[in-house]
C-alpha positions in Angstrom: -119.9 -76.2 44.8 -121.6 -78.9 46.3 -124.8 -78.3 45.5 -124.0 -77.6 42.2 -122.6 -80.8 42.1 -125.7 -82.4 43.1 -128.1 -80.3 40.3 -124.9 -81.3 38.0 -125.9 -85.0 38.5 -123.2 -85.9 41.0 -124.4 -89.3 43.2 -122.0 -88.1 46.2 -120.0 -85.2 46.9 -117.6 -85.1 49.9 -116.6 -81.4 51.1 -113.9 -81.4 54.0 -113.9 -78.1 56.3 -110.7 -77.7 58.7 -113.1 -75.9 61.5 -116.7 -75.8 61.0 -118.0 -72.9 59.4 -121.1 -73.7 57.3 -124.1 -71.6 58.4 -127.4 -73.3 58.1 -129.2 -69.7 57.9 -127.1 -69.0 54.8 -128.0 -71.8 53.6 -130.6 -72.2 53.5 -130.9 -68.6 51.7 -129.0 -69.9 49.2 -131.4 -73.0 48.4 -134.7 -70.8 48.9 -133.1 -68.1 46.5 -132.3 -71.8 43.6 -136.0 -73.3 44.3 -137.1 -69.4 43.5 -135.5 -69.3 40.6 -135.9 -72.6 38.7 -136.5 -71.9 35.4 -133.3 -69.7 35.7 -131.4 -72.8 36.9 -133.0 -75.2 34.8 -131.5 -73.0 31.5 -127.9 -72.5 33.3 -127.4 -76.1 33.7 -129.6 -77.7 30.5 -126.3 -78.9 29.0 -124.6 -80.4 32.7 -127.0 -83.0 32.9 -130.4 -84.2 31.4 -133.3 -82.9 31.9 -134.6 -85.7 33.9 -132.1 -85.4 36.4 -131.9 -81.8 36.7 -136.0 -82.2 37.2 -135.5 -84.7 40.1 -132.8 -83.0 41.7 -135.2 -79.1 41.7 -137.6 -81.1 42.9 -135.6 -82.5 46.0 -134.6 -79.0 46.6 -137.5 -77.0 46.5 -138.8 -80.0 49.1 -136.0 -79.2 51.5 -134.5 -75.9 50.7 -136.3 -74.7 54.2 -134.0 -78.1 56.0 -131.2 -77.7 55.3 -129.2 -80.4 57.0 -132.8 -82.2 55.7 -131.5 -81.3 52.2 -127.2 -82.4 52.7 -128.6 -86.0 53.9 -131.1 -86.1 51.0 -128.8 -84.4 48.1 -126.2 -87.4 49.7 -123.4 -84.7 50.5 -121.3 -85.3 53.4 -119.6 -82.5 55.3 -116.8 -83.8 56.9 -115.9 -80.8 59.6 -113.4 -80.6 61.7 -111.8 -82.1 59.3 -108.0 -83.0 57.3 -108.8 -82.9 54.1 -105.2 -84.7 54.0 -106.4 -87.8 56.4 -110.7 -88.7 54.9 -110.5 -92.1 55.5 -112.1 -92.3 52.2 -111.6 -95.3 50.5 -109.0 -96.5 47.5 -109.8 -94.8 44.1 -113.4 -93.8 45.1 -113.6 -90.0 43.3 -113.7 -88.8 40.7 -112.9 -85.0 41.2 -110.8 -83.0 42.9 -111.4 -79.0 43.7 -110.9 -76.0 45.1 -112.0 -72.8 44.9 -110.0 -69.3 47.0 -108.6 -72.2 49.6 -105.1 -73.5 48.7 -103.9 -70.2 49.5 -105.1 -70.2 52.9 -103.2 -73.7 53.8 -99.0 -74.1 55.3 -97.3 -75.3 52.3 -96.4 -78.6 53.9 -100.5 -79.0 54.2 -100.4 -78.5 51.0 -98.3 -80.8 50.3 -99.4 -83.6 52.7 -103.3 -82.9 50.7 -102.0 -83.9 47.5 -99.7 -86.8 48.2 -102.1 -88.2 50.2 -105.3 -87.5 47.9 -103.6 -89.8 45.3 -104.9 -92.9 47.1 -108.8 -91.9 47.6 -108.3 -90.4 43.5 -109.2 -92.4 40.6 -106.7 -92.9 38.4 -108.8 -91.2 35.5 -109.7 -88.2 37.9 -109.7 -84.4 37.0 -108.2 -82.2 40.0 -109.4 -78.1 39.4 -108.1 -75.5 41.9 -108.7 -71.8 41.6 -106.1 -70.1 44.2 -106.3 -66.6 45.0 -102.9 -65.3 45.3 -103.5 -61.9 45.7 -103.1 -60.0 49.8 -106.6 -60.5 50.6 -106.6 -56.8 53.0 -106.5 -55.6 50.0 -110.0 -56.9 48.7 -111.5 -54.0 51.4 -108.4 -51.3 51.6 -108.3 -49.8 47.7 -105.0 -48.0 49.1 -102.5 -50.8 48.5 -102.1 -53.0 46.4 -102.8 -56.4 45.2 -98.5 -58.0 45.9 -98.3 -55.9 49.1 -98.6 -58.3 51.6 -94.8 -59.2 49.4 -93.4 -56.8 51.5 -93.6 -58.3 54.8 -90.5 -61.1 56.6 -92.2 -64.0 57.3 -91.8 -63.0 60.7 -93.9 -59.6 60.4 -96.6 -61.4 58.0 -97.0 -63.9 60.8 -97.6 -61.2 63.1 -100.3 -59.7 60.9 -102.4 -63.0 59.3 -100.7 -66.0 61.5 -104.6 -66.8 62.3 -106.7 -69.3 61.4 -108.9 -66.5 59.9 -106.9 -63.9 58.0 -104.0 -66.5 57.1 -102.2 -66.4 54.1 -98.7 -68.7 52.8 -98.1 -66.1 50.1 -97.1 -69.1 47.2 -96.0 -67.9 43.7 -97.3 -69.7 40.7 -93.9 -71.8 40.7 -94.2 -72.9 44.4 -97.3 -74.9 43.2 -96.5 -76.0 40.2 -93.0 -77.4 41.1 -94.9 -79.3 44.3 -96.9 -80.8 41.2 -94.8 -81.9 39.6 -92.3 -83.5 42.5 -95.8 -85.3 43.6 -96.5 -86.8 39.5 -99.5 -85.0 38.8 -100.1 -83.9 35.3 -100.1 -80.5 34.8 -103.3 -80.4 31.9 -103.6 -76.4 32.0 -103.2 -73.8 33.1 -104.5 -70.2 33.5 -103.2 -66.5 35.4 -103.8 -63.1 35.7 -100.9 -61.0 36.2 -102.0 -58.3 37.9 -100.9 -54.8 35.5 -100.5 -52.6 38.3 -98.7 -54.7 40.8 -95.8 -54.7 37.9 -96.3 -51.3 37.1 -95.4 -51.0 41.0 -92.1 -53.4 40.6 -90.9 -51.5 37.7 -91.9 -48.0 40.1 -90.0 -48.8 42.7 -92.6 -51.1 45.2 -89.8 -53.2 47.1 -90.3 -56.9 48.1 -88.8 -58.5 50.7 -85.5 -60.5 50.1 -87.3 -63.7 50.3 -88.5 -63.6 46.9 -86.1 -62.0 45.3 -85.7 -65.2 43.4 -88.4 -65.0 41.5 -89.1 -63.6 37.8 -91.1 -60.7 37.9 -94.8 -62.1 36.2 -94.9 -64.6 39.0 -94.3 -62.3 42.1 -97.3 -60.4 39.9 -99.5 -62.9 39.8 -102.6 -62.8 41.8 -104.8 -65.8 40.6 -104.2 -69.7 39.3 -106.4 -71.6 37.8 -104.5 -74.9 37.4 -105.9 -78.4 36.0 -104.3 -81.8 37.1 -104.4 -85.2 36.3 -102.5 -87.9 37.7 -99.7 -89.3 36.0 -99.9 -93.1 35.0 -97.4 -95.2 37.5 
């Protein structure tokens, strides 16, 4: 995504990683693909930025694709790792866009709350926050024998034994947990897109048992497996 912002004309991108996960070999392969398929990239980005900026960005990428560390520097991408997204030391009102993709589901509720509470300091008043959240059981991605809400059948204690580590952790929050949090922290919810998994709905109706901690949620909230939300800061 930081490379996408660079190609779109962003002057700077800041990306925060709790653990240092960046693999420069994988990044080099990705940059090579972009450089090799310049015509395709030009067609995809032609409506995102003007041709002069895109041409300059692609020239830089073509020059440095085989040295990803140098490319990151030249593209003004700041990779903060190991780092806390709630304590970045970025300047007040310095961020235009606040974005994550399939990330929030891997963060405990209280940490998410702190991230968004502290984010209001660094976000400009006109900021757009866009977050894509995969609310499905990630084990189902490799195991089709279970449904996409299978992890909701476990107690907190049992789920912690299964996924209570930095590689498998999912918080199991449902849609209203996120929306209530954003409202509490005084963000306007501008737009929502969600996917309600039909198979999970059928499983519930056929007697699939979820853990009692989720009994207060309605069936659509239980069976929503994807959430895209756009936020803005509320006027003080």
